[in-house]
N, C-alpha and C positions, 0 to 999 in steps of 0.2 A: 568479649573477645577483643579487649583493648590492647593487650600486650602483644609483642611480636611473636610470641610462641603460640598464640591462639588459645586453644582449650587444653593444651598439654598439661597444665597445672592440675587438672582434675583427675589425672591418672591415666595410664595407658590401658588398652583393652587387649585381651588375649583370646585366641581361638582354640577350641577344644580339640579339633582334628589334628592340630600340630602346635604344641605349646611354644615352639620357637618363634612363632609369629606374634609380633606386637603391633598394635594399631595406635597411632598417635594422630591427633587432629591439630594441624597448624595452619589455620585459615589465613594468617597474615604473611606467611612465607611460601605457601603452596596454593596454586590456583587451578581450578578446573575449566577456566574460560580463557586460556592464553590465546585462543584463536580470534579474539576480538581485536588484537593488536593490528593485524593487517587491515581490518575494517577501519580502524582509527587512521591508519596510513592512507587508505583510500579516501576517507572523508577529508583529510587534510590537504589532499592534492588540489581539488578545486575550491577549498575553503568552505565546505558545506556548513559545518557547525559554527564557524566564525560568522557566517552570514546570518544564522539564526540569532546569535548573540547580539549582533548589531541591530536587528529588527525589533527585538523585544525591549520593552520599557521596564526598568527596574522599579518595582513598587515598594521596595524596602525603605523604611524611614531612617534606620540607623546607618552608621558609617563603619561599623565593625563587622561587616559580612565576611564570613569565612570563605565563601565560594562565589565566583562570578557567575553571571547568568549562563554564559557559554558552558561552564563546567556542569551546572545543573542540567542544562540541555543535553550534554553528552551522556550524563548518567541516566537520564530518562530514556534516550533513544537506544544506547548500547545495552542498557539493562533489559529492555524489551527484546532487542535482537538476540540476546543470550537466553531468553526464556523467563526472565523475571518481570512479569507484567504486574505483579502485586507489589504495592508500595511497602508492605510489611517486610519484604525481602531486603529492603535497603539497610536495615540494621546490621545484617551480616555482610551484605554486598559492599558496604562502605569500607570494610577492612580488606577486601579482596585485592591483592597486589595488581592484577591485570586491570581491574576497574579503576584503581587509584591512578595508574599511569594513563588510562584513557581520559579520565577527568582532567588530570594535569594540575599545575599550580601547587597550591598548598596541600592538595590531596595526596601528592606523591610522598611527602614526608610525614603526613599526619593521617587523615582519613577522608573519605568522600562524605557526601551529605547523608545525614541520618534519615530515618523514615519520617520523623516529624517535620524536618525541614523540606523533604521532598513532597510531603503532603501539602504544606503551605505553598510551595512553589507551583504545584499542578492545580490545586483546587481553589487557591485564593489569588495569587499574583497573576497567573495566566488567565484567570476567568474574567479579568477586566476587559472591557470592550476593545480597547486599542491592542492589547496583547492577543486577544482571541482572533481579531482580524488579521494581525500579522502572522499568527501561527497558521491560520487557514491558507495563507498565500505562500507559506514556506515550502511545502512539498513541490509546488510548481516551480519555485525559484531554484530548488535543488535540481529538478529535471532540466531547467534551462542551463544551469551551470555545467552539468555533466555533458549534455548534448553539444553545447557550444565548445567545450574543451575537446571532445572526442571528434565531432564532425565539423570541420571548418566550413563555414558557410551554411550550416544547418542550425535550426533553433526551434524549440517548441514555442508555440504562440502563447503569449500572455493573455491576449484578449479572450481566448476560448475558455480559459480557467475562470475569468471574471464572469463570463456569461453562464458558465455552468453553475456558479454559486448563485447568480441571480435566478437561474432556473429553479434551484432548490428552494430559494426563499419565496418564489412565486407559486410554488405548488399549493394548490387549494387545500386547506385543512378539512379533513373528513370527520375526525372525532376529536375529543379533548385529550386523548392519550398521546403520549410523546414516545416516539421510537426513532430509529435510525434509518434513513434512506440514503445509502451511499451513492454519490454522484461521482463517477470515475472519469478523470480526464488525463491526458498525457500521451506519450508515445511509448512504443514497445510494451514492456510489462511494468513500467513505472506509473504510479498513480497519484492523483490528488483526491481527497475525500472531502465532501461537504455534508453536513447534517441538516436534515429537513424535519422539522417538528410538525406534529399533527397527523401523521399517517397512522392508519390503524395498525394494531399490533400484528395482525396476520400478514401485513404487507411489508414488514420490516426488512425483508431480504430482497426486495425488488431492486433491479440493477438498471442503471442508466449509463452505459458506457459511451463516452464521446471519443471517437478516434480522430486524431488530428495529424495531418502531415503538413509540415511547414518548411519552406525553403526560401532563401533569398532570391528574389527575381533578378535575373541578370540584366533586364532592361531598366527597371526602375530602382532596384536596390531595396525594395520594400518586401516585407514578409508576404509570401504567397501561400495561402492555406486552403486546404480542402478538408472539411470536417463533416462528419456524419454522426447521427444520434439514433442508434437502434435501441428501442426500449420495449418493455413488456406492457401488458394491459394496464398496469398501475399508472402508466403515463398517458393513457388514452383520454386526454383532456383537451378541449378546444383552446384553452389559454396557452397550453404548451405548444400546440400546433402553430398558433399565431406567433408565438415568441420565436420559434425556430424558423418560420418562414420570414419573419422580419429580420433575423440575423443572417439569413442566407445559409442556413444549416440544413443539409439533407437529412431526412428521417424516414425510417420504416418502423412503425410502432404497431404492436399487436392490437387488434380491435375486437372487443367482445362481440360474440355472435348475437344476432337478434332475428326476428321473424322476417324483416325486410331483406336482410342480407341472405338469409337462407333461401328466400324465394328467387333471388337473382341468380343463384347457381343450382336451381332445382333440377335442370337437365343433367348436371354432372353427378347428382346423387342417386340416380336411378341405375342400378346394375342391370346390364343386358347380357343374357346368356348365363353360362355356368360361372361359379365363383372363380376368380383368377388364382393361379398357382404362384404368381409372383406379385410384388408390390406394383400397383399402377397409380401413376400420379397425373392429375389433370389440373390445369391452371386456367384462371379467368381473371379478367381485369375490367373494371367498370367504374363509373363515377357515382358517388353516393354523398348525400347530405343529410346528416342527422338534424333533429329539431333544434339542438343546442348549437349547431354550427352556423356561421354566417355565410358560408359558401360551400359549394360541393368540392370534394377532394377525390383523388384517385384511390381506389381500393383494389388490392390484389388478393385473390382467393386461391387456396390450394386444397385439392380434394385427393385423399389417398385411400385406395382400396387395398387392404391387407388380407392375405390368405387366412381363411378360418374365421373372419370377422364379418358379421352380418351388416353392420353399418359402417360408412366411411368415416375417416378422420378429416375434419374440416377446420381450416384456420383462415382468418382474415387479417390483412395488414393494410393500414392506411399509410400512404407515402406521398412524398413530393418528388421522388426520384424518377427520372425519365429513362428507366431501364426496362428490359423485358421482364415479364412476371416471374420467370424462372430465376433470373439474376437477383431480383428484389428479395425473393424468398431465400436464396442462397446467402445473400449478404446478411439478412436478418438472422439466419441460423448461426452466423459467426459469433453471435453473442455468447455462445458456449465457451469461447476462449476467455472472455471477460469473467464469466462465471467461475471458470477454473482459477483465475486470479483471486476471486473472492474466497473460494474454498481454501486456497493455499494460505491466504491471510488469516482466515479463521482458524486453520489448523496449526500453522507455524507461529504466527504472531499473536493469536488469541485476541484479535481486535474487537470481538463481540463482547468482551468482558467490560461492560460499561456500567459499573455498579455504583457510581456516585449519586448523590442525592439531587443535585441540580443539573439542569440541561447543559449549562455552560461548562461545568466540570467534565461532563461526559463528552462534550465536543472537544475539549482539550485532550482527553485521553484518546479519542479517535484520531486526532492529528498526530499524536505521538506514535500510534500504531502505524499510521501511513508513512511517517518518516522512517521508522524501523524497517518497514516492508521495502521501501524504495532503496534504502541503503543496502539491505541484503540482496536485492535484485541487481543493483549496480555492479556487484562483484561478479556475477555470472557472465555477462557479456563483455566486461571490460578487463577483468584481471584473472580469469580462471583459465587454466590450460585446456586445450581441446578435449582431452580425455575425460575431464570431469565437468565440462561446461554444462551437460544436461542435468546435473544434480539439482534436485528440488531444494527449496528453501529449508525444508526440514532436514534433508541430508546434509546440507551445508552446516546447519547448527550442530547436528550430532557428530559430524566427522571433522569439520574444520574449526568451529568455534569451541566445541567441548574438547579441547586438548589440555591435558594435565601438564603442569610445569612447576618446577621448583625454582624459587627465586634466590639468587646468591648475589649479595651486594659486595662490591669492592670499593676501593678508594675513589675511582673515577667512573666506573661503569656498574650497571646492574644487569645481571645475566639471568635470562629465563631459560632454564634447562628443560627443553620441550620433550614430551613423550612422542615417540614415533610409531604410530599405529596405522590409522587410515591415511594420514597425510605424511609423506616422507619429507626429508630435508630438501631433496631436489625439487619436489613439487612446491614446497613453501618458497624456495628460492625463485622459481618461475613466477609465482604469484607476485612477489615483491618486485621482480624485474618488470612485469607488465604494469604494475602500479607506477613505477618510476617513469615509464615512458609517457604517462599521462601528464606529468608535470610540465609546466610551460618552460620553454627555453629561456635561460637568463638573458637579460637585455645586454646588447653589445656595449662594451666600455667606450 
């Protein structure tokens, strides 16, 4: 598909139900992903992709590279945002007019990077330790830039991201298998991901959300942060408790039940009278020290009696939060919101497709998925009209990104003649106006 007419030279296709219809494939002049252009406009407003290009080190030895690192970064992020998570799609995607304009530079007049070049970029160049460290910090820097631009005086804390990565690296290896344990940090629904090796395959989906609220203190001018770490039973590890306590991070973490814990709440597990017709909840709090712990810690227990069930549902949470037991349990249950973000990332971005042979290459792919997820989520609160702000990431891709367009080139301009189905011209105009408001005001002359 190297010529501008795409595959038209192979002959047109006809439909039997009406022979007047002729189908022609012109992949270089017609695109099905014209909706990535407003995302490119949004990324350019705070300079997101330019930041990534400045942080990554170019490992190419030659001097005749066709594409800059920032162009390859854009192709990786925007390609996954549009649903092309497989590198083999790059051979056709490199001729797509919308993707060529997203990549910029020489790709506009020629083509974007091929599948072989993207493979070297993601599995070889970015797998170097310096690039992998920079790429792991890039999602957090994107979050900082967006929040600093939108909320004057507000900023996500950089130190919480670094400690989350240290937490992932310090997680005790349990087996020799390698899998992904995502550690989620950030604000709102924007995330940073870190990979932790050594977790058993069955625990590859455990979640460790870190919620951080950061604001500049009016008294000292320094960042003031309140962070909490709700985690499931996979993080019931004394080393993690000590780490969080040393960093001043509050945590409610699920604690596996054992005989000692069951005996401490024995009175709540005895049903008195007839079985209830409604759900009854009882709470208890006490101090407990396991054999592997260096000190005793606070444990909160919840006992639920459900109609028609013979035995109660019991759960234990170890925490350092000085809250009533009911509030500790309610806060821990908010992990469901983070789990929904994980499910959305798995469904819309396909970030669980980590099929590379090396751990470093899979870590690179995970960071690309995190960047694509964040970029897709930046659009919802920042530049979407109120009527469509609740759209999910999947709906945004199907209705906004997947807009067909015909490209018409003139002497000075290139026109994308957009299809108007789910997104009208008025809605598209509102999106571009909201993005324009995010741009910094020009400096006074």
